[in-house]
C-alpha positions in Angstrom: -38.3 -140.6 -53.8 -38.1 -137.8 -56.3 -40.9 -135.2 -56.3 -41.9 -133.2 -59.3 -44.1 -130.1 -59.3 -44.9 -126.7 -60.6 -43.7 -123.5 -58.8 -45.6 -120.4 -59.8 -44.4 -116.8 -59.7 -45.9 -116.3 -56.2 -43.8 -119.2 -54.8 -46.7 -121.6 -54.5 -45.7 -125.2 -55.2 -48.0 -127.9 -56.5 -46.7 -131.4 -56.6 -47.4 -133.2 -59.9 -45.6 -136.5 -59.5 -43.8 -138.6 -56.9 -41.5 -141.2 -58.5 -39.3 -143.7 -56.7 -35.7 -143.4 -57.7 -35.6 -147.1 -58.6 -37.8 -146.3 -61.6 -35.2 -144.0 -63.0 -32.6 -146.7 -62.6 -34.6 -149.2 -64.7 -34.6 -146.8 -67.7 -31.6 -147.4 -70.0 -31.1 -143.6 -70.4 -32.0 -142.6 -66.8 -34.5 -140.1 -68.1 -35.8 -138.1 -65.2 -39.0 -136.6 -66.5 -42.4 -137.8 -65.2 -44.0 -138.0 -68.7 -41.4 -140.7 -69.6 -43.0 -143.2 -67.1 -46.2 -145.2 -67.2 -48.6 -145.4 -64.3 -47.1 -148.8 -63.4 -43.7 -147.2 -63.2 -42.1 -148.7 -66.3 -40.3 -146.3 -68.7 -41.5 -145.7 -72.2 -38.2 -146.5 -74.0 -40.2 -149.3 -75.7 -43.2 -147.1 -76.7 -43.1 -146.0 -80.4 -45.8 -143.5 -79.6 -43.7 -141.7 -77.1 -42.7 -139.0 -79.7 -41.2 -136.7 -77.1 -38.1 -138.9 -77.5 -37.6 -137.4 -81.0 -37.4 -133.9 -79.4 -34.8 -135.4 -77.0 -32.8 -136.6 -80.0 -33.5 -140.3 -79.7 -34.5 -142.4 -82.7 -36.8 -145.4 -83.0 -34.9 -148.6 -83.8 -37.3 -150.9 -85.7 -34.9 -153.9 -85.1 -35.0 -153.7 -81.3 -38.3 -152.0 -81.0 -36.8 -149.4 -78.6 -35.7 -145.8 -78.6 -32.0 -145.5 -78.9 -29.5 -142.7 -78.7 -29.1 -140.9 -82.0 -26.5 -142.7 -84.2 -25.1 -139.3 -85.0 -24.4 -138.6 -81.3 -20.6 -138.5 -80.8 -20.9 -138.5 -77.0 
């Protein structure tokens, strides 16, 4: 289980998400951010409205209807 939360400047921790590691393993990119997962635990790599993927340098592939790594990415 992976726990996510917010730690304030006084050292107080507030848990914001608790995600089983198996959910990360089902994501083709192993994205470890709570906002990348739906309430049912599935990742949003097939969600064209998940525009945060653009900030993370993924591009929407119309053919596969999935987010893919940027074709310009040499890694």
